[in-house]
VMD Tcl script that draws the C-alpha trace (Angstrom):
set ca {
  {0.00 0.00 0.00}
  {1.46 3.35 -0.96}
  {1.73 6.23 1.46}
  {-0.87 8.26 -0.38}
  {-3.59 5.60 -0.27}
  {-6.97 6.89 0.82}
  {-6.84 4.96 4.12}
  {-3.32 6.13 5.03}
  {-2.98 8.21 8.21}
  {-3.17 11.98 7.64}
  {-0.02 14.10 7.61}
  {-1.36 16.90 9.81}
  {-3.81 17.28 12.67}
  {-5.13 14.59 15.00}
  {-3.89 11.04 14.41}
  {-1.24 12.31 11.94}
  {1.53 9.87 11.12}
  {5.01 10.87 12.20}
  {7.15 12.21 9.35}
  {10.72 10.95 9.77}
  {13.25 13.49 8.50}
  {16.74 12.21 7.76}
  {19.82 14.33 8.32}
  {23.57 14.02 8.45}
  {25.12 14.24 11.92}
  {27.00 17.52 11.47}
  {25.81 20.63 13.30}
  {25.23 22.44 10.01}
  {23.22 19.56 8.55}
  {21.10 19.31 11.69}
  {20.54 23.06 11.69}
  {19.37 22.93 8.08}
  {17.10 20.00 8.88}
  {15.59 21.96 11.75}
  {14.46 24.58 9.23}
  {12.41 21.93 7.43}
  {11.20 20.28 10.65}
  {10.02 23.61 12.08}
  {8.10 24.49 8.91}
  {6.34 21.13 8.88}
  {5.57 21.39 12.59}
  {4.11 24.84 12.08}
  {1.92 23.33 9.34}
  {0.50 20.88 11.86}
  {2.67 17.85 11.15}
  {4.34 15.57 13.69}
  {8.02 15.09 12.88}
  {10.96 13.03 14.09}
  {14.55 13.85 13.10}
  {16.62 10.75 12.32}
  {20.42 11.05 12.13}
  {22.08 9.06 9.36}
  {25.84 8.49 9.34}
  {27.41 8.92 5.89}
  {30.74 7.77 4.45}
  {31.57 11.43 3.86}
  {31.00 12.32 7.51}
  {33.12 9.40 8.71}
  {35.91 10.31 6.29}
  {35.79 13.96 7.33}
  {35.83 13.10 11.05}
  {38.85 10.86 10.55}
  {40.66 13.49 8.49}
  {41.05 11.09 5.58}
  {40.52 12.09 1.93}
  {37.18 11.43 0.28}
  {37.74 9.05 -2.63}
  {37.52 10.79 -5.97}
  {34.97 8.21 -7.12}
  {32.90 8.94 -4.01}
  {30.29 10.90 -5.92}
  {27.50 11.83 -3.56}
  {29.27 10.72 -0.38}
  {27.12 13.09 1.70}
  {23.96 12.06 -0.13}
  {24.00 8.32 -0.80}
  {23.31 7.17 2.76}
  {20.31 9.49 3.07}
  {18.90 8.31 -0.25}
  {19.43 4.67 0.70}
  {17.53 5.29 3.94}
  {14.68 6.86 1.98}
  {14.44 3.95 -0.43}
  {14.57 1.50 2.50}
  {11.63 3.31 4.19}
  {13.80 4.16 7.20}
  {13.03 7.87 6.77}
  {10.37 9.80 4.85}
  {12.22 13.00 3.95}
  {15.91 13.66 3.27}
  {17.27 17.19 3.66}
  {20.35 17.90 1.54}
  {22.61 20.80 0.85}
  {21.50 21.17 -2.76}
  {25.04 21.69 -4.05}
  {25.93 18.17 -2.80}
  {23.32 16.46 -5.00}
  {24.54 14.69 -8.14}
  {22.74 16.08 -11.17}
  {21.32 12.66 -12.13}
  {17.94 11.77 -10.63}
  {17.40 8.56 -8.62}
  {14.48 6.31 -9.63}
  {11.91 6.14 -6.88}
  {12.82 9.50 -5.35}
  {11.36 12.95 -5.99}
  {12.76 16.40 -5.32}
  {9.68 17.69 -3.54}
  {10.72 21.17 -2.40}
  {13.47 23.76 -2.65}
  {13.12 26.10 0.35}
  {14.11 29.76 0.50}
  {17.82 30.22 -0.13}
  {20.45 31.74 2.13}
  {22.94 34.22 0.63}
  {24.86 32.00 -1.84}
  {28.13 33.97 -1.84}
  {31.47 32.85 -0.47}
  {32.90 34.48 2.64}
  {36.37 35.09 4.05}
  {37.23 34.71 7.72}
  {40.70 36.23 8.12}
  {43.01 37.31 10.91}
  {42.94 40.88 12.13}
  {39.65 41.55 10.34}
  {41.35 41.72 6.94}
  {39.77 41.37 3.50}
  {41.44 39.46 0.67}
  {43.05 42.57 -0.78}
  {44.65 43.41 2.58}
  {46.29 40.03 3.10}
  {50.01 40.32 2.24}
  {51.50 38.30 -0.63}
  {52.33 34.84 0.65}
  {49.52 34.84 3.20}
  {48.13 31.33 3.63}
  {44.41 30.89 2.92}
  {42.62 27.57 3.38}
  {39.91 26.20 1.12}
  {38.91 22.69 0.08}
  {37.46 23.92 -3.21}
  {39.25 23.88 -6.59}
  {36.60 26.37 -7.74}
  {37.65 28.89 -5.12}
  {41.35 28.23 -5.71}
  {41.05 28.93 -9.45}
  {39.10 32.16 -9.01}
  {41.10 33.57 -6.09}
  {44.37 32.74 -7.81}
  {43.13 34.64 -10.87}
  {42.86 37.79 -8.73}
  {46.67 37.96 -8.72}
  {47.03 38.68 -5.00}
  {49.95 36.32 -4.48}
  {48.17 34.30 -1.79}
  {49.17 30.75 -0.94}
  {46.04 28.60 -1.21}
  {46.11 25.35 0.73}
  {43.61 22.49 1.05}
  {41.60 22.26 4.25}
  {38.93 19.88 5.52}
  {36.67 19.61 8.52}
  {33.60 21.39 9.83}
  {33.19 25.13 10.28}
  {34.63 25.08 13.80}
  {37.72 23.19 12.68}
  {38.41 25.53 9.77}
  {37.92 28.79 11.62}
  {39.97 27.49 14.56}
  {42.99 27.25 12.26}
  {42.75 31.01 11.76}
  {42.23 31.68 15.45}
  {45.32 29.61 16.32}
  {47.42 31.33 13.68}
  {47.89 28.24 11.50}
  {46.25 30.05 8.59}
  {45.80 33.70 7.70}
  {42.26 33.06 6.48}
  {39.72 30.52 5.30}
  {37.03 30.79 2.63}
  {33.65 29.24 3.41}
  {30.09 29.39 2.17}
  {28.38 32.36 3.82}
  {25.13 30.38 3.96}
  {26.54 27.85 6.38}
  {27.92 30.56 8.63}
  {24.55 32.34 8.59}
  {22.65 29.20 9.52}
  {25.07 28.59 12.39}
  {24.77 32.17 13.63}
  {28.41 32.95 12.84}
  {28.14 35.68 10.21}
  {29.75 38.08 12.67}
  {33.07 36.30 12.13}
  {33.09 37.05 8.40}
  {35.66 39.66 7.42}
  {34.59 39.89 3.75}
  {31.73 38.57 1.63}
  {33.27 37.85 -1.76}
  {31.78 39.67 -4.74}
  {30.43 37.16 -7.31}
  {32.00 39.33 -10.02}
  {35.30 38.04 -8.66}
  {34.39 34.67 -7.14}
  {31.23 32.92 -8.31}
  {29.78 30.41 -5.82}
  {29.17 26.75 -6.50}
  {25.97 25.90 -8.36}
  {23.10 25.70 -5.82}
  {25.25 27.01 -2.95}
  {23.06 28.22 -0.10}
  {20.04 26.20 -1.27}
  {18.45 23.17 0.36}
  {16.73 20.24 -1.31}
  {13.99 18.09 0.24}
  {13.54 14.61 -1.24}
  {10.88 12.02 -0.57}
  {9.77 8.75 -2.13}
  {7.99 9.25 -5.44}
  {5.06 7.11 -4.28}
  {4.40 9.38 -1.29}
  {2.29 11.91 -3.16}
  {0.64 13.34 -0.06}
  {4.00 14.09 1.57}
  {5.36 15.54 -1.66}
  {2.36 17.89 -1.75}
  {2.83 18.91 1.89}
  {6.53 19.64 1.36}
  {5.87 21.66 -1.76}
  {3.04 23.74 -0.33}
  {4.86 24.32 2.96}
  {8.46 24.90 1.90}
  {8.91 25.36 -1.85}
  {10.25 28.62 -3.27}
  {9.76 28.62 -7.04}
  {12.14 31.52 -7.66}
  {14.96 29.69 -5.92}
  {14.12 26.47 -7.74}
  {14.29 28.23 -11.11}
  {17.64 29.86 -10.33}
  {19.17 26.64 -9.04}
  {17.88 24.70 -12.06}
  {19.80 27.04 -14.35}
  {22.98 26.80 -12.26}
  {22.88 23.02 -12.13}
  {22.18 22.81 -15.85}
  {25.57 24.48 -16.38}
  {27.14 21.90 -14.08}
  {25.45 19.01 -15.84}
  {26.25 20.22 -19.36}
  {29.92 20.66 -18.50}
  {29.91 17.13 -17.11}
  {31.71 18.17 -13.97}
  {32.96 15.85 -11.22}
  {33.28 16.99 -7.63}
  {36.79 18.35 -8.25}
  {35.85 20.64 -11.15}
  {36.34 24.39 -10.61}
  {32.93 25.52 -11.89}
  {30.91 28.39 -10.47}
  {27.42 29.57 -11.37}
  {24.90 32.00 -9.97}
  {21.42 32.79 -11.25}
  {18.89 35.35 -10.08}
  {15.26 36.01 -10.93}
  {15.19 39.76 -11.62}
  {12.78 42.40 -12.85}
  {13.43 43.82 -16.32}
  {11.66 45.98 -18.88}
  {10.38 44.58 -22.14}
  {10.42 46.46 -25.46}
  {7.16 48.19 -24.52}
  {8.44 49.37 -21.15}
  {6.48 46.83 -19.14}
  {8.04 45.21 -16.10}
  {8.75 41.52 -16.68}
  {10.55 38.84 -14.69}
  {13.63 37.27 -16.25}
  {16.41 34.93 -15.30}
  {19.96 36.26 -15.16}
  {22.77 33.67 -15.09}
  {26.55 33.95 -14.78}
  {29.05 31.08 -14.86}
  {32.78 30.41 -14.82}
  {34.88 27.39 -15.74}
  {38.53 26.72 -16.48}
  {40.51 25.84 -19.58}
  {42.95 22.94 -19.76}
  {45.80 25.27 -18.71}
  {43.87 26.68 -15.75}
  {42.71 30.00 -17.23}
  {39.21 31.20 -16.41}
  {36.39 31.36 -18.94}
  {33.38 33.47 -17.93}
  {29.97 33.92 -19.50}
  {26.49 35.24 -18.82}
  {23.00 34.84 -20.21}
  {19.45 36.04 -19.63}
  {16.11 34.62 -20.61}
  {12.65 33.56 -19.55}
  {12.32 31.80 -16.21}
  {10.52 28.86 -17.78}
  {13.61 28.24 -19.92}
  {16.00 27.98 -16.95}
  {17.56 24.64 -17.83}
  {17.91 25.50 -21.50}
  {19.60 28.79 -20.57}
  {22.06 26.91 -18.37}
  {22.87 24.35 -21.04}
  {23.31 27.03 -23.70}
  {25.67 29.01 -21.47}
  {27.70 25.87 -20.81}
  {28.01 25.36 -24.58}
  {29.30 28.92 -24.91}
  {31.90 28.27 -22.22}
  {32.99 25.10 -24.00}
  {33.27 26.99 -27.28}
  {35.45 29.56 -25.51}
  {37.84 26.89 -24.30}
  {36.35 25.55 -21.05}
  {37.45 22.01 -20.39}
  {34.73 19.35 -20.28}
  {35.33 17.29 -17.19}
  {33.51 13.97 -17.34}
  {30.48 12.49 -15.52}
  {28.64 14.94 -13.35}
  {28.61 14.89 -9.60}
  {28.42 17.04 -6.50}
  {30.89 19.44 -5.03}
  {30.90 18.59 -1.35}
  {33.93 20.71 -0.52}
  {33.10 23.74 -2.62}
}
mol new
graphics top color blue
foreach p $ca { graphics top sphere $p radius 0.5 }
foreach p [lrange $ca 0 end-1] q [lrange $ca 1 end] { graphics top cylinder $p $q radius 0.2 }
display resetview
């Protein structure tokens, strides 16, 4: 019997079934999951948060590298739990999701997005341009390395892993002069006050879907899919992220690829002077020799994925390097 059968328990109100929400164990993941849990609770649902241990979390805790073929290391365990009916909803950082869909699962809702930009936490309150040549800046993202290096500041960029506390502590202890992180994670953890500079996307474009969340459920659970969509979904964010991830997919990028993309739904004027809503998209990729290739496009919101694919084709024509099967960017 499927979950949306007519005799299934209701999702809200008296006698509602408990909705099990799966999350990774990290503080950031649990904080993001609480956003979804609170919204469902406010809608009258009864929820239970279930912590799922992932290979990516275990690797990160041990300080060991994530295997390069470990596509979706922060996602697979949650999806397996969904398919096994151990949880009903999985909450992901959207940028971690591989671009290929999984049979039996549905992306039910894309909630409101945090600020997608990257942020610097540096010693002595400095911004990137104030750090002296040779200053050591930590980041686990090839995307950030490529774009920051292109600024010509003479910084030494070194790989770094671990959670937010671990990374920022390296600055506090003087092991690093700065670290670059996603501003969204810092905001959700209440740590925006430690940011010394929010990086301008004109200089450093964020990862596709950075700052966005994704809520998945089983495809057969139509009632839960409807509840998630009506309670949490933000169509403007979904459209923007669809365009960004279309760039990622069309370039065929693995988790190590230095690709950035950012889309916005903006107001514009048509030829008759009427206000219309359009999609604005920017993207960056690298050539085989490490040079940056940038591009931008605008179009109708309903054409988001086509706009993303077309922009990726322009980047390829300008020398961007195609990079193989697509996957997530867990360290971006």
